[in-house]
C-alpha positions as CSV (number, residue, x, y, z in Angstrom):
1,L,0.0,0.0,0.0
2,C,1.4,3.4,-1.0
3,N,0.2,6.9,-1.4
4,L,2.0,7.0,-4.8
5,A,1.9,4.8,-7.9
6,C,5.3,5.3,-9.3
7,L,5.8,4.1,-12.9
8,H,9.0,2.2,-12.1
9,C,7.7,0.3,-9.0
10,F,8.8,-3.3,-9.2
11,I,5.9,-4.5,-7.1
12,S,3.3,-2.1,-8.5
13,C,2.6,-0.3,-5.2
14,G,-0.3,2.2,-5.0
15,P,-3.3,3.4,-3.0
16,K,-5.4,0.4,-4.0
17,N,-2.8,-2.4,-3.9
18,D,-3.5,-4.5,-0.8
19,K,-2.0,-7.8,-2.0
20,H,0.3,-7.6,1.0
21,P,-1.6,-6.0,3.8
22,M,0.3,-3.9,6.4
23,M,1.5,-6.0,9.3
24,S,-0.3,-5.5,12.6
25,L,1.7,-4.2,15.6
26,E,1.2,-7.7,17.1
27,Q,2.7,-9.4,14.0
28,I,5.6,-7.0,14.1
29,E,6.2,-7.7,17.8
30,E,6.3,-11.4,17.1
31,A,8.7,-11.0,14.2
32,L,10.9,-8.8,16.4
33,A,11.0,-11.4,19.1
34,E,11.9,-14.1,16.6
35,A,14.6,-11.9,15.1
36,R,16.1,-11.2,18.5
37,R,16.4,-15.0,19.1
38,Q,18.2,-15.3,15.8
39,G,20.6,-12.6,16.6
40,T,19.4,-10.1,13.9
41,Q,21.7,-7.1,13.8
42,E,19.6,-4.4,12.0
43,Y,16.1,-3.7,10.8
44,Y,14.7,-2.1,7.7
45,F,11.1,-0.9,6.9
46,T,9.9,-0.6,3.4
47,G,6.6,-0.8,1.5
48,G,4.7,0.7,-0.1
49,E,4.9,3.6,2.2
50,P,5.7,2.8,5.9
51,F,4.3,6.2,7.1
52,M,0.8,5.1,6.0
53,H,0.8,2.7,9.0
54,P,-1.5,4.1,11.7
55,Q,0.9,2.8,14.4
56,I,4.2,3.7,12.8
57,K,5.4,5.5,15.9
58,E,4.9,2.5,18.1
59,I,6.5,0.3,15.5
60,I,9.6,2.5,15.3
61,T,9.8,2.7,19.1
62,H,9.5,-1.1,19.5
63,T,12.1,-1.8,16.8
64,L,14.7,0.8,18.1
65,A,14.5,-0.9,21.5
66,Q,16.4,-3.8,20.1
67,G,18.5,-2.7,17.1
68,P,19.4,-0.2,14.4
69,L,16.6,0.9,12.0
70,T,16.4,2.3,8.5
71,I,13.1,3.4,6.9
72,L,12.6,3.9,3.2
73,T,9.9,6.5,2.5
74,N,8.9,9.1,-0.1
75,G,8.6,11.5,2.7
76,I,5.3,13.1,1.6
77,L,3.4,12.1,4.8
78,I,6.1,13.4,7.1
79,D,4.6,16.7,8.4
80,D,6.3,19.0,10.8
81,A,5.1,17.3,13.9
82,M,6.2,13.9,12.6
83,A,9.6,15.3,11.6
84,A,10.1,16.7,15.1
85,W,9.1,13.4,16.6
86,L,11.6,11.5,14.3
87,A,14.3,13.9,15.3
88,E,13.7,13.5,19.0
89,T,13.6,9.7,18.6
90,F,16.9,9.9,16.6
91,Q,18.5,11.9,19.4
92,R,17.4,9.6,22.3
93,S,17.8,6.2,20.6
94,R,20.6,4.0,21.8
95,Y,20.8,2.5,18.2
96,S,21.3,4.2,14.9
97,F,18.1,5.4,13.2
98,D,18.2,6.4,9.5
99,L,15.7,7.7,7.0
100,R,16.0,7.2,3.2
101,V,13.8,9.4,1.0
102,S,13.2,8.5,-2.6
103,L,13.6,11.1,-5.3
104,D,14.0,10.3,-9.0
105,G,15.1,13.6,-10.5
106,T,16.8,16.9,-9.9
107,T,13.8,18.8,-11.4
108,P,10.0,18.4,-11.3
109,E,10.1,17.3,-15.0
110,E,12.5,14.4,-14.3
111,N,11.0,13.2,-11.0
112,D,7.3,13.8,-11.7
113,A,7.5,11.8,-14.9
114,I,8.2,8.8,-12.7
115,R,6.6,9.5,-9.4
116,G,3.6,11.6,-10.4
117,R,2.5,15.2,-10.7
118,N,3.7,17.6,-8.0
119,T,5.7,14.9,-6.1
120,F,9.0,16.7,-6.6
121,T,7.8,19.7,-4.7
122,Q,6.3,17.6,-1.9
123,I,9.3,15.4,-1.5
124,M,11.8,18.3,-1.5
125,A,9.6,20.0,1.1
126,A,9.8,16.9,3.3
127,I,13.6,16.7,2.9
128,V,13.9,20.4,4.0
129,R,11.5,19.7,6.9
130,L,13.7,16.8,8.1
131,V,16.9,18.8,7.7
132,S,15.4,21.8,9.7
133,H,14.9,19.4,12.6
134,G,18.5,18.2,12.5
135,L,18.1,15.0,10.4
136,N,20.1,14.3,7.2
137,P,18.2,11.6,5.2
138,V,19.8,9.5,2.6
139,I,18.4,10.5,-0.8
140,T,17.7,7.4,-2.8
141,V,17.6,7.6,-6.5
142,T,16.4,5.0,-9.0
143,T,18.3,5.7,-12.2
144,C,15.3,5.5,-14.6
145,H,16.8,8.5,-16.4
146,A,20.1,7.1,-17.9
147,E,21.7,10.6,-17.7
148,L,21.5,10.4,-13.9
149,D,23.6,7.3,-13.7
150,G,27.0,8.8,-13.9
151,D,29.2,11.5,-12.5
152,E,27.3,14.4,-13.9
153,G,24.0,13.1,-12.6
154,R,25.4,12.6,-9.1
155,A,26.9,16.0,-9.1
156,A,23.5,17.5,-10.1
157,F,21.9,15.8,-7.1
158,I,24.6,17.0,-4.8
159,A,24.2,20.6,-6.1
160,L,20.4,20.4,-5.6
161,L,20.7,19.2,-2.0
162,R,23.3,21.9,-1.1
163,E,21.0,24.5,-2.6
164,H,18.4,23.3,0.0
165,G,20.8,23.7,3.0
166,I,22.3,20.2,3.1
167,S,26.0,20.7,3.5
168,Q,26.9,17.0,3.5
169,P,24.5,15.3,1.0
170,R,24.0,11.6,1.4
171,L,23.0,9.8,-1.8
172,K,22.2,6.2,-2.8
173,F,21.7,5.2,-6.4
174,L,19.9,2.1,-7.4
175,A,19.3,0.4,-10.8
176,P,15.7,-0.1,-11.8
177,F,14.4,-3.6,-11.8
178,K,12.7,-4.7,-15.0
179,I,9.6,-6.3,-13.4
180,G,6.3,-5.0,-12.1
181,R,5.3,-1.5,-13.3
182,E,8.8,-0.8,-14.6
183,A,8.4,-3.6,-17.2
184,R,5.0,-2.3,-18.3
185,R,6.4,1.3,-18.5
186,H,8.5,0.0,-21.4
187,G,5.6,-1.8,-23.1
188,G,7.1,-5.1,-22.1
189,Q,10.3,-4.4,-24.0
190,G,12.3,-3.7,-20.8
191,C,11.8,-7.2,-19.4
192,Y,14.7,-9.5,-18.8
193,T,16.1,-11.5,-21.7
194,P,16.7,-15.3,-21.3
195,A,20.4,-14.5,-21.0
196,E,19.8,-12.2,-18.0
197,R,19.4,-14.9,-15.4
198,L,21.5,-15.6,-12.4
199,Y,22.0,-19.1,-11.0
200,V,23.6,-20.3,-7.8
201,D,26.6,-21.8,-9.6
202,D,27.3,-18.3,-11.1
203,V,27.9,-16.8,-7.7
204,P,29.7,-19.4,-5.6
205,D,30.3,-18.8,-1.9
206,P,31.8,-16.6,-0.5
207,L,31.0,-14.3,-3.4
208,T,27.3,-13.9,-2.4
209,D,28.1,-11.5,0.5
210,H,27.3,-8.5,-1.7
211,L,23.7,-9.7,-2.1
212,Q,21.3,-8.6,0.5
213,C,19.6,-12.0,0.6
214,D,22.9,-13.5,1.8
215,S,22.2,-12.2,5.3
216,C,18.6,-10.7,5.2
217,R,15.0,-11.7,5.0
218,M,11.8,-9.8,4.2
219,V,9.0,-10.4,6.7
220,T,5.4,-9.5,5.6
221,A,1.9,-10.2,6.8
222,K,1.8,-13.1,4.3
223,G,5.1,-14.8,5.1
224,V,8.8,-14.4,4.5
225,W,10.6,-13.6,1.2
226,P,14.3,-13.3,0.4
227,C,13.9,-9.5,-0.2
228,P,11.2,-6.9,-1.0
229,I,11.9,-7.1,-4.7
230,L,10.6,-10.7,-5.0
231,I,7.3,-10.6,-3.1
232,E,5.2,-10.9,-6.2
233,E,7.5,-13.5,-7.9
234,E,6.1,-16.9,-8.2
235,G,7.9,-19.4,-6.1
236,A,9.9,-16.9,-4.1
237,R,8.1,-17.2,-0.8
238,M,10.3,-19.0,1.7
239,A,8.2,-19.8,4.8
240,D,5.6,-18.6,7.2
241,D,8.0,-17.2,9.6
242,L,11.7,-16.3,10.1
243,D,12.7,-19.6,11.7
244,G,11.5,-21.4,8.6
245,A,13.3,-19.1,6.2
246,L,16.9,-19.9,7.2
247,H,17.5,-22.2,4.3
248,A,19.4,-21.3,1.1
249,I,17.9,-19.0,-1.5
250,A,17.5,-19.9,-5.1
251,L,19.0,-17.0,-7.2
252,D,17.0,-18.0,-10.3
253,H,14.6,-15.1,-10.3
254,P,15.1,-12.5,-13.1
255,A,15.6,-9.6,-10.6
256,C,18.5,-11.4,-9.0
257,Y,20.5,-10.6,-12.1
258,T,20.2,-6.9,-11.5
259,C,21.3,-7.2,-7.8
260,H,24.4,-9.2,-8.8
261,V,25.4,-7.2,-11.9
262,D,24.7,-3.7,-10.5
263,G,25.5,-4.4,-6.9
264,V,22.1,-3.4,-5.7
265,S,21.4,-3.6,-1.9
266,C,18.7,-2.1,0.2
267,K,21.3,-1.6,2.9
268,T,22.3,2.0,3.6
């Protein structure tokens, strides 16, 4: 579930997509307890849009009680009161607390072509709001515009953020995944070719440590997946709970190719 319907979304998130309902606070507490028993070292919230959850403050508080937390968001729902609360939580937390805000262009024309009308203005306002409260979010860019995937594109983002008062910009660039709405954006022409497939023997141990699924799992209200990218891929579901998802992962899904070749990781 998301307040936006971005054209590059690999799991086709949107205001009406409830295929993976939001986890209840009780489900999250159960997952946290299970993760603690397993020795989990860090936590990551994604969606959809995490700030649509009516109990997001309680969820953040419960998670930060036992480990570092990163949240991926488009920022639009973070008003001044929420930004102030996040800053206060950041200051008092014993563990690191990081926000990543998605932005896909240095101008309204670039970003809004992907994320929707007026989203550039709203996202930049959220970034400025967070900075005004002493936070420095990681700006996460999906390089749907090829010209942004290079030194000049990165320099343009740094300049944009400095113009808005961020003296030390933090940026993360991700390659688009050719599944979900991103594949449809290209009329099906952007899909993976038969040659673009990754198999376990292609990445022998210990060379899988650059892949997020080497050490992470994605817990949802409908079970556990290797990562958020695969939650709509047939056969990717691993188990009902974390304890059942400790077995090896098959890297034979098309999106695995992008992770391996482009070094994609949700980790900050």
